[in-house]
C-alpha positions in Angstrom: 0.0 0.0 0.0 1.1 3.6 -0.6 -0.4 5.9 2.0 -0.2 9.5 0.9 -0.1 12.5 3.1 -1.3 16.0 2.3 0.3 18.6 4.5 -0.9 22.2 4.4 1.6 24.9 5.4 1.3 28.7 5.6 2.2 30.6 2.5 4.7 32.6 4.5 6.9 29.5 5.0 10.0 28.6 3.0 8.6 25.7 1.1 12.1 24.3 0.3 12.8 24.1 4.0 9.4 22.5 4.7 10.0 19.8 2.1 13.4 19.1 3.5 12.0 18.8 7.0 9.2 16.6 5.8 11.7 14.3 3.9 14.0 14.1 6.9 11.1 13.0 9.1 10.2 10.3 6.6 13.8 9.1 6.3 14.1 8.8 10.1 10.9 6.9 10.4 11.9 4.5 7.7 15.1 3.7 9.6 13.6 3.0 13.1 11.8 0.0 14.4 9.0 -1.0 14.3 8.5 1.1 11.2 11.6 0.0 9.3 10.0 -3.4 8.7 6.7 -1.8 7.6 8.1 0.7 5.1 9.1 -0.9 1.7 10.6 2.2 0.1 11.8 5.6 1.2 9.4 8.4 1.5 8.6 10.1 -1.8 7.9 13.8 -1.3 6.1 14.8 -4.5 6.2 18.6 -3.7 3.6 21.3 -3.7 0.4 19.6 -4.9 -1.9 22.6 -4.8 -2.4 26.1 -3.7 -5.4 26.1 -1.3 -7.1 29.1 0.4 -5.4 28.4 3.7 -1.9 27.5 2.5 0.2 25.4 0.1 -0.5 21.7 0.2 2.6 19.4 0.0 2.0 15.7 -1.0 4.2 12.8 0.0 3.8 9.0 0.2 5.3 5.8 1.6 5.1 2.4 0.2 4.2 0.0 3.1 3.4 -3.6 3.7 -0.4 -4.2 3.3 -2.6 -2.9 6.0 0.2 -1.1 7.9 -0.2 2.3 6.1 -2.3 3.7 8.9 0.2 2.9 11.6 3.0 4.5 9.6 0.8 7.4 8.7 -0.2 8.1 12.3 3.4 8.1 13.4 4.4 10.4 10.6 1.7 12.8 11.5 2.8 12.8 15.1 6.4 13.6 14.2 5.4 16.3 11.7 3.4 18.2 14.4 6.3 17.9 16.9 9.0 18.8 14.4 7.1 21.7 13.0 6.5 23.1 16.5 10.2 22.8 17.2 11.1 24.5 13.9 8.4 27.1 14.2 6.9 26.1 10.9 3.4 27.5 10.6 0.5 25.4 9.6 -2.7 27.1 8.6 -5.4 27.2 11.3 -9.1 27.2 10.9 -10.7 30.5 10.4 -12.1 31.9 13.6 -15.9 31.6 14.1 -17.7 34.7 15.1 -21.2 34.4 16.5 -23.4 37.5 16.5 -26.3 37.5 18.9 -29.0 40.1 18.0 -31.5 41.3 20.6 -35.0 40.1 20.1 -37.9 42.5 20.6 
C-alpha cells in the first residue's frame, strides 16, 4: 500500500525548508523499528500539490506492507506536528468563528 499524506503549510513558510524537514522526518521513520520493517521504500515527497485558500499543500507518500499504512501514517503525522512546532513552521489554522447575537424585541 502507498499511504499518501497531504500537508498544508502557511504561504509565509520557506517551502524548500518545509519539504526538507518533511523528507527528513520520513527518512528517520523508515530507519527506526518498528516502522523499518513496515516501510518498503523511502518516503517520496512529491512537492507542492496545490495552492489552497489556507496554504500550500505538500504531498508525500510511503510504500508500506499491506494494512500497515495507517500505523506508519499516524506516526508520521505525530512527528510532523512535533518537528514543525520545534522548527516554528506554521501550519494554517481554521478561520475563527464569530457568533453574533442580535437582541429580540
